[in-house]
N, CA and C atoms as a LAMMPS dump frame, in Angstrom:
ITEM: TIMESTEP
0
ITEM: NUMBER OF ATOMS
444
ITEM: BOX BOUNDS ff ff ff
-5.0000000000000000e+02 5.0000000000000000e+02
-5.0000000000000000e+02 5.0000000000000000e+02
-5.0000000000000000e+02 5.0000000000000000e+02
ITEM: ATOMS id mol type element x y z
1 1 1 N -30.829 -33.316 11.838
2 1 2 C -30.401 -31.887 12.144
3 1 3 C -29.455 -31.44 11.205
4 2 1 N -29.649 -30.221 10.553
5 2 2 C -28.819 -29.606 9.706
6 2 3 C -27.672 -28.845 10.316
7 3 1 N -26.46 -28.994 9.583
8 3 2 C -25.192 -28.347 10.148
9 3 3 C -24.817 -27.296 9.243
10 4 1 N -24.642 -25.972 9.651
11 4 2 C -24.206 -24.908 8.783
12 4 3 C -22.739 -24.432 8.917
13 5 1 N -22.063 -24.175 8.099
14 5 2 C -20.74 -23.733 8.204
15 5 3 C -20.81 -22.342 7.583
16 6 1 N -20.456 -21.334 8.434
17 6 2 C -20.202 -19.996 7.918
18 6 3 C -18.854 -19.688 7.593
19 7 1 N -18.551 -19.201 6.383
20 7 2 C -17.255 -18.99 5.782
21 7 3 C -16.989 -17.457 5.829
22 8 1 N -15.892 -16.925 6.5
23 8 2 C -15.632 -15.565 6.364
24 8 3 C -14.635 -15.458 5.239
25 9 1 N -15.179 -14.451 4.359
26 9 2 C -14.244 -14.229 3.082
27 9 3 C -12.957 -13.697 3.532
28 10 1 N -12.034 -14.306 2.754
29 10 2 C -10.566 -13.878 2.936
30 10 3 C -10.547 -12.68 2.175
31 11 1 N -10.016 -11.554 2.862
32 11 2 C -9.708 -10.237 2.036
33 11 3 C -8.525 -10.241 1.485
34 12 1 N -8.295 -9.992 0.169
35 12 2 C -7.112 -10.007 -0.763
36 12 3 C -6.107 -9.038 -0.238
37 13 1 N -6.478 -7.882 0.444
38 13 2 C -5.399 -7.069 0.925
39 13 3 C -5.895 -6.753 2.385
40 14 1 N -5.022 -7.211 3.292
41 14 2 C -4.831 -7.021 4.635
42 14 3 C -3.877 -6.063 5.002
43 15 1 N -4.332 -5.176 5.942
44 15 2 C -3.399 -4.195 6.439
45 15 3 C -2.751 -4.517 7.64
46 16 1 N -1.505 -4.648 7.703
47 16 2 C -0.905 -4.953 8.994
48 16 3 C -0.239 -3.578 9.484
49 17 1 N -0.46 -3.13 10.63
50 17 2 C -0.177 -1.912 11.27
51 17 3 C 1.119 -2.138 11.914
52 18 1 N 2.189 -1.231 11.782
53 18 2 C 3.475 -1.342 12.439
54 18 3 C 3.773 -0.042 13.142
55 19 1 N 4.805 -0.062 14.118
56 19 2 C 5.3 1.298 14.533
57 19 3 C 4.248 2.053 15.112
58 20 1 N 3.293 1.633 16.02
59 20 2 C 2.295 2.245 16.625
60 20 3 C 1.347 2.953 15.508
61 21 1 N 1.001 2.203 14.593
62 21 2 C 0.156 2.761 13.547
63 21 3 C 0.801 3.749 12.609
64 22 1 N 2.121 3.972 12.656
65 22 2 C 2.81 5.017 11.869
66 22 3 C 3.074 4.391 10.406
67 23 1 N 2.988 3.066 10.376
68 23 2 C 3.275 2.33 9.169
69 23 3 C 2.363 1.228 8.886
70 24 1 N 2.028 0.954 7.575
71 24 2 C 1.249 -0.157 7.224
72 24 3 C 1.71 -0.973 6.138
73 25 1 N 1.557 -2.239 6.196
74 25 2 C 1.945 -3.166 4.999
75 25 3 C 0.576 -3.612 4.421
76 26 1 N 0.428 -3.447 3.123
77 26 2 C -0.705 -4.075 2.453
78 26 3 C -0.223 -5.529 2.084
79 27 1 N -0.729 -6.479 2.71
80 27 2 C -0.33 -7.919 2.552
81 27 3 C -1.329 -8.416 1.519
82 28 1 N -0.858 -8.611 0.299
83 28 2 C -1.814 -8.759 -0.949
84 28 3 C -1.747 -10.163 -1.138
85 29 1 N -2.808 -10.903 -1.126
86 29 2 C -3.032 -12.433 -1.487
87 29 3 C -4.263 -12.55 -2.609
88 30 1 N -4.033 -13.687 -3.233
89 30 2 C -5.126 -14.106 -4.104
90 30 3 C -5.368 -13.076 -5.227
91 31 1 N -6.468 -13.038 -5.875
92 31 2 C -6.683 -12.276 -6.934
93 31 3 C -7.09 -10.749 -6.526
94 32 1 N -6.457 -9.871 -6.994
95 32 2 C -6.662 -8.534 -6.657
96 32 3 C -7.389 -7.542 -7.582
97 33 1 N -8.259 -6.648 -7.144
98 33 2 C -9.068 -5.881 -7.867
99 33 3 C -8.934 -4.457 -7.593
100 34 1 N -9.102 -3.574 -8.419
101 34 2 C -8.941 -2.07 -8.232
102 34 3 C -9.683 -1.603 -6.943
103 35 1 N -10.996 -2.231 -6.986
104 35 2 C -11.929 -1.818 -5.878
105 35 3 C -11.301 -2.144 -4.469
106 36 1 N -10.57 -3.162 -4.413
107 36 2 C -9.929 -3.665 -3.185
108 36 3 C -8.772 -2.638 -2.646
109 37 1 N -7.994 -2.223 -3.672
110 37 2 C -6.921 -1.026 -3.371
111 37 3 C -7.845 0.134 -2.86
112 38 1 N -8.832 0.454 -3.48
113 38 2 C -9.443 1.764 -2.96
114 38 3 C -10.069 1.641 -1.528
115 39 1 N -10.703 0.344 -1.344
116 39 2 C -11.206 0.134 0.102
117 39 3 C -9.991 0.028 1.081
118 40 1 N -8.791 -0.507 0.619
119 40 2 C -7.679 -0.542 1.695
120 40 3 C -7.187 0.954 1.991
121 41 1 N -7.149 1.81 0.901
122 41 2 C -6.518 3.009 1.148
123 41 3 C -7.606 3.859 2.061
124 42 1 N -8.852 3.72 1.782
125 42 2 C -9.878 4.325 2.66
126 42 3 C -9.841 3.934 4.141
127 43 1 N -9.466 2.728 4.392
128 43 2 C -9.338 2.148 5.613
129 43 3 C -8.031 2.794 6.238
130 44 1 N -6.943 2.75 5.507
131 44 2 C -5.679 3.196 6.034
132 44 3 C -5.769 4.696 6.394
133 45 1 N -6.408 5.59 5.601
134 45 2 C -6.474 6.99 5.807
135 45 3 C -7.662 7.478 6.762
136 46 1 N -8.446 6.46 7.157
137 46 2 C -9.471 6.789 8.157
138 46 3 C -8.871 6.94 9.691
139 47 1 N -8.281 8.151 9.732
140 47 2 C -7.677 8.54 11.184
141 47 3 C -7.475 9.834 11.217
142 48 1 N -7.3 10.45 12.49
143 48 2 C -6.94 11.857 12.766
144 48 3 C -5.36 11.855 12.66
145 49 1 N -4.965 12.544 11.488
146 49 2 C -3.564 12.739 11.164
147 49 3 C -2.787 13.404 12.244
148 50 1 N -3.564 14.364 12.947
149 50 2 C -2.883 15.225 13.959
150 50 3 C -2.381 14.461 15.068
151 51 1 N -3.098 13.371 15.388
152 51 2 C -2.805 12.573 16.644
153 51 3 C -2.335 11.311 16.165
154 52 1 N -2.565 10.884 14.985
155 52 2 C -2.202 9.484 14.558
156 52 3 C -1.547 9.453 13.126
157 53 1 N -0.275 10.054 13.042
158 53 2 C 0.306 10.205 11.755
159 53 3 C 0.603 8.984 10.979
160 54 1 N 0.709 9.037 9.692
161 54 2 C 1.189 7.859 8.877
162 54 3 C 2.384 8.219 8.127
163 55 1 N 3.54 7.355 8.305
164 55 2 C 4.773 7.671 7.738
165 55 3 C 5.154 6.8 6.624
166 56 1 N 4.649 5.562 6.565
167 56 2 C 5.049 4.737 5.487
168 56 3 C 4.049 3.543 5.256
169 57 1 N 4.183 3.25 4.032
170 57 2 C 3.388 1.914 3.498
171 57 3 C 4.286 1.141 2.576
172 58 1 N 4.194 -0.189 2.807
173 58 2 C 4.809 -1.172 1.989
174 58 3 C 3.646 -1.905 1.315
175 59 1 N 3.593 -1.903 0.098
176 59 2 C 2.65 -2.858 -0.686
177 59 3 C 3.411 -4.031 -0.993
178 60 1 N 2.95 -5.229 -0.361
179 60 2 C 3.626 -6.459 -0.507
180 60 3 C 2.897 -7.397 -1.481
181 61 1 N 3.147 -7.376 -2.819
182 61 2 C 2.219 -8.07 -3.569
183 61 3 C 2.754 -9.462 -4.084
184 62 1 N 3.549 -9.982 -3.208
185 62 2 C 4.285 -11.244 -3.539
186 62 3 C 3.319 -12.446 -3.657
187 63 1 N 2.337 -12.244 -2.85
188 63 2 C 1.343 -13.482 -2.795
189 63 3 C 0.245 -13.282 -3.556
190 64 1 N 0.103 -12.278 -4.421
191 64 2 C -1.053 -12.155 -5.231
192 64 3 C -1.155 -13.21 -6.357
193 65 1 N -2.111 -13.878 -6.74
194 65 2 C -2.064 -14.895 -7.744
195 65 3 C -2.6 -14.277 -9.076
196 66 1 N -3.301 -13.276 -8.948
197 66 2 C -3.865 -12.653 -10.152
198 66 3 C -4.091 -11.178 -9.874
199 67 1 N -4.089 -10.382 -10.965
200 67 2 C -4.363 -9.03 -10.932
201 67 3 C -5.381 -8.611 -11.92
202 68 1 N -6.624 -8.303 -11.647
203 68 2 C -7.618 -7.691 -12.308
204 68 3 C -7.858 -6.301 -12.043
205 69 1 N -6.845 -5.494 -12.418
206 69 2 C -6.852 -4.061 -12.266
207 69 3 C -6.662 -3.495 -13.692
208 70 1 N -7.543 -2.533 -14.118
209 70 2 C -7.553 -2.02 -15.514
210 70 3 C -6.646 -0.61 -15.488
211 71 1 N -6.491 -0.121 -16.456
212 71 2 C -5.854 1.343 -16.458
213 71 3 C -6.689 2.249 -15.785
214 72 1 N -8.054 2.162 -16.168
215 72 2 C -9.099 3.211 -15.426
216 72 3 C -9.04 2.988 -13.834
217 73 1 N -8.89 1.706 -13.382
218 73 2 C -8.826 1.311 -11.967
219 73 3 C -7.466 2.139 -11.342
220 74 1 N -6.366 2.117 -12.109
221 74 2 C -5.208 2.644 -11.596
222 74 3 C -5.237 4.191 -11.627
223 75 1 N -5.952 4.653 -12.721
224 75 2 C -6.12 6.071 -12.602
225 75 3 C -7.179 6.511 -11.381
226 76 1 N -8.192 5.654 -11.113
227 76 2 C -9.078 6.043 -10.011
228 76 3 C -8.249 5.946 -8.653
229 77 1 N -7.532 4.995 -8.398
230 77 2 C -6.729 4.824 -7.242
231 77 3 C -5.822 5.855 -7.225
232 78 1 N -5.166 6.357 -8.164
233 78 2 C -4.162 7.491 -8.149
234 78 3 C -4.776 8.816 -7.896
235 79 1 N -5.971 8.88 -8.568
236 79 2 C -6.722 10.113 -8.147
237 79 3 C -7.072 10.269 -6.569
238 80 1 N -7.762 9.075 -6.143
239 80 2 C -8.008 9.055 -4.713
240 80 3 C -6.76 9.433 -3.837
241 81 1 N -5.578 8.857 -4.117
242 81 2 C -4.151 9.01 -3.436
243 81 3 C -3.903 10.392 -3.44
244 82 1 N -3.903 10.996 -4.672
245 82 2 C -3.504 12.462 -4.822
246 82 3 C -4.503 13.304 -3.872
247 83 1 N -5.737 12.946 -3.638
248 83 2 C -6.626 13.664 -2.798
249 83 3 C -6.212 13.456 -1.366
250 84 1 N -5.839 12.301 -1.003
251 84 2 C -5.53 11.789 0.391
252 84 3 C -4.034 12.289 0.71
253 85 1 N -3.409 12.501 -0.234
254 85 2 C -2.049 13.052 0.034
255 85 3 C -1.714 14.266 0.964
256 86 1 N -2.678 15.109 0.923
257 86 2 C -2.47 16.277 1.731
258 86 3 C -2.671 16.011 3.207
259 87 1 N -3.372 14.82 3.492
260 87 2 C -3.366 14.343 4.881
261 87 3 C -2.058 13.685 5.418
262 88 1 N -1.241 13.252 4.674
263 88 2 C 0.015 12.59 5.034
264 88 3 C 1.022 13.012 3.923
265 89 1 N 1.566 14.191 3.923
266 89 2 C 2.289 14.759 2.936
267 89 3 C 3.811 14.187 3.02
268 90 1 N 4.229 13.627 4.248
269 90 2 C 5.585 13.022 4.282
270 90 3 C 5.589 11.514 4.124
271 91 1 N 4.454 11.015 3.544
272 91 2 C 4.397 9.606 3.442
273 91 3 C 5.318 8.974 2.318
274 92 1 N 5.945 7.835 2.773
275 92 2 C 6.887 7.149 1.917
276 92 3 C 6.191 5.634 1.501
277 93 1 N 6.018 5.587 0.158
278 93 2 C 5.451 4.213 -0.206
279 93 3 C 6.519 3.445 -1.116
280 94 1 N 6.581 2.249 -0.736
281 94 2 C 7.426 1.194 -1.482
282 94 3 C 6.469 0.075 -1.842
283 95 1 N 6.622 -0.352 -3.207
284 95 2 C 5.757 -1.413 -3.663
285 95 3 C 6.751 -2.604 -4.056
286 96 1 N 6.35 -3.683 -3.54
287 96 2 C 7.284 -4.918 -3.786
288 96 3 C 6.37 -5.8 -4.658
289 97 1 N 6.854 -6.005 -5.964
290 97 2 C 5.956 -6.796 -6.974
291 97 3 C 7.071 -7.425 -7.926
292 98 1 N 7.067 -8.777 -7.574
293 98 2 C 7.884 -9.579 -8.567
294 98 3 C 7.222 -9.9 -9.868
295 99 1 N 5.981 -10.157 -9.833
296 99 2 C 5.085 -10.427 -11.024
297 99 3 C 5.054 -9.166 -12.004
298 100 1 N 5.355 -9.487 -13.337
299 100 2 C 5.475 -8.3 -14.363
300 100 3 C 4.107 -7.317 -14.36
301 101 1 N 2.998 -7.959 -14.443
302 101 2 C 1.771 -7.16 -14.619
303 101 3 C 1.774 -6.262 -13.27
304 102 1 N 1.898 -6.64 -12.262
305 102 2 C 1.804 -6.101 -10.956
306 102 3 C 2.749 -4.929 -10.96
307 103 1 N 4.049 -5.163 -11.317
308 103 2 C 5.028 -4.352 -11.241
309 103 3 C 4.871 -3.051 -12.255
310 104 1 N 4.312 -3.54 -13.463
311 104 2 C 4.084 -2.519 -14.416
312 104 3 C 2.837 -1.612 -13.949
313 105 1 N 1.848 -2.225 -13.427
314 105 2 C 0.707 -1.285 -12.988
315 105 3 C 1.176 -0.46 -11.753
316 106 1 N 2.1 -0.964 -10.933
317 106 2 C 2.705 -0.096 -9.873
318 106 3 C 3.271 1.089 -10.446
319 107 1 N 4.194 0.824 -11.419
320 107 2 C 4.877 1.832 -11.992
321 107 3 C 4.03 2.905 -12.528
322 108 1 N 2.854 2.419 -13.283
323 108 2 C 1.867 3.323 -13.713
324 108 3 C 1.308 4.046 -12.728
325 109 1 N 0.956 3.453 -11.582
326 109 2 C 0.355 4.262 -10.544
327 109 3 C 1.241 5.232 -9.952
328 110 1 N 2.661 4.97 -9.794
329 110 2 C 3.62 5.917 -9.389
330 110 3 C 3.529 7.132 -10.241
331 111 1 N 3.542 7.002 -11.683
332 111 2 C 3.669 7.968 -12.525
333 111 3 C 2.18 9.006 -12.337
334 112 1 N 1.2 8.472 -12.166
335 112 2 C -0.211 9.136 -12.018
336 112 3 C -0.102 9.984 -10.724
337 113 1 N 0.468 9.45 -9.576
338 113 2 C 0.561 9.959 -8.357
339 113 3 C 1.642 11.052 -8.257
340 114 1 N 2.5 10.949 -9.219
341 114 2 C 3.765 11.81 -9.159
342 114 3 C 3.624 13.308 -8.781
343 115 1 N 2.341 13.846 -8.899
344 115 2 C 2.221 15.098 -8.543
345 115 3 C 2.051 15.382 -7.076
346 116 1 N 1.869 14.291 -6.203
347 116 2 C 1.791 14.426 -4.913
348 116 3 C 3.08 14.475 -4.209
349 117 1 N 3.077 15.08 -2.785
350 117 2 C 4.307 15.169 -2.071
351 117 3 C 4.898 13.736 -1.702
352 118 1 N 4.314 12.712 -1.971
353 118 2 C 4.812 11.585 -1.502
354 118 3 C 5.95 10.895 -2.215
355 119 1 N 7.012 10.282 -1.476
356 119 2 C 8.047 9.604 -2.075
357 119 3 C 7.668 8.087 -2.368
358 120 1 N 7.88 7.77 -3.749
359 120 2 C 7.429 6.419 -4.023
360 120 3 C 8.416 5.738 -4.777
361 121 1 N 8.652 4.37 -4.634
362 121 2 C 9.394 3.751 -5.591
363 121 3 C 8.808 2.199 -5.602
364 122 1 N 9.167 1.514 -6.662
365 122 2 C 8.647 0.124 -6.999
366 122 3 C 9.981 -0.776 -7.149
367 123 1 N 9.689 -2.019 -6.533
368 123 2 C 10.935 -2.907 -6.508
369 123 3 C 10.445 -4.28 -6.897
370 124 1 N 11.321 -5.129 -7.374
371 124 2 C 11.166 -6.621 -7.654
372 124 3 C 11.528 -7.505 -6.549
373 125 1 N 12.432 -6.736 -5.406
374 125 2 C 13.139 -7.496 -4.378
375 125 3 C 12.673 -6.884 -3.116
376 126 1 N 12.055 -7.675 -2.177
377 126 2 C 11.553 -7.17 -0.905
378 126 3 C 12.561 -6.66 -0.046
379 127 1 N 13.787 -7.34 0.06
380 127 2 C 14.927 -6.721 0.795
381 127 3 C 15.226 -5.244 0.343
382 128 1 N 15.362 -4.949 -0.942
383 128 2 C 15.609 -3.646 -1.447
384 128 3 C 14.448 -2.73 -1.025
385 129 1 N 13.298 -3.036 -1.222
386 129 2 C 12.173 -2.241 -0.908
387 129 3 C 12.162 -1.925 0.535
388 130 1 N 12.346 -2.749 1.44
389 130 2 C 12.383 -2.548 2.992
390 130 3 C 13.624 -1.67 3.222
391 131 1 N 14.784 -1.92 2.6
392 131 2 C 15.949 -1.034 3.074
393 131 3 C 15.715 0.34 2.542
394 132 1 N 15.203 0.621 1.362
395 132 2 C 14.898 1.841 0.841
396 132 3 C 13.922 2.662 1.702
397 133 1 N 12.863 1.865 2.082
398 133 2 C 11.753 2.392 2.868
399 133 3 C 12.288 2.837 4.256
400 134 1 N 13.176 2.136 4.786
401 134 2 C 13.864 2.516 6.156
402 134 3 C 14.604 3.791 5.988
403 135 1 N 15.382 3.752 5.026
404 135 2 C 16.249 5.026 4.678
405 135 3 C 15.38 6.181 4.531
406 136 1 N 14.476 6.072 3.743
407 136 2 C 13.496 7.282 3.272
408 136 3 C 12.881 7.748 4.53
409 137 1 N 12.242 6.767 5.269
410 137 2 C 11.477 7.275 6.672
411 137 3 C 12.397 7.849 7.555
412 138 1 N 13.604 7.383 7.65
413 138 2 C 14.636 7.989 8.666
414 138 3 C 14.968 9.447 8.244
415 139 1 N 15.108 9.447 7.008
416 139 2 C 15.414 10.838 6.447
417 139 3 C 14.32 11.841 6.658
418 140 1 N 13.191 11.422 6.437
419 140 2 C 11.875 12.291 6.407
420 140 3 C 11.533 12.634 7.994
421 141 1 N 11.618 11.614 8.834
422 141 2 C 11.133 11.671 10.174
423 141 3 C 12.255 11.631 11.393
424 142 1 N 13.309 11.102 10.953
425 142 2 C 14.414 11.133 12.108
426 142 3 C 14.206 9.806 12.846
427 143 1 N 13.284 8.96 12.398
428 143 2 C 12.995 7.782 13.175
429 143 3 C 13.388 6.445 12.56
430 144 1 N 13.952 5.402 13.245
431 144 2 C 14.136 4.148 12.72
432 144 3 C 12.918 3.332 12.821
433 145 1 N 12.514 2.688 11.806
434 145 2 C 11.238 1.865 11.948
435 145 3 C 11.488 0.526 12.097
436 146 1 N 10.524 -0.392 12.572
437 146 2 C 10.75 -1.711 12.96
438 146 3 C 10.4 -2.693 11.72
439 147 1 N 10.136 -2.132 10.547
440 147 2 C 9.828 -3.088 9.459
441 147 3 C 10.815 -3.921 9.181
442 148 1 N 10.697 -5.26 8.904
443 148 2 C 11.682 -6.261 8.696
444 148 3 C 11.437 -6.999 7.455
């Protein structure tokens, strides 16, 4: 008798929804590719923003082991995000990346998305990223978020 084991692939970017889906954390693990950021963005923005608003995103890249993202990938992600920004103009995005390549790519993405209405910053310390995100969301929405 043969025994088969079916493995479910581990997604390098898992979205953890918080604050009644008004916030999301991109929990990044393993080897990251540009296409995975695009897929995560499409999932995050697949909602009716009139009834299901989005206030914040924290990109937590602390557990990423490698980054296979090109300059062209960063431009494609930024182009998509500029298009999506009209759906959530008050969005606040904090990126936490200790690793130098991910930190640099995040700053590049921030520059490319700079024309959007989003408030964005990149941090090497998670505590700083969360504190900044909480302050910015409170300023924009008047709401205290549960992100910890």
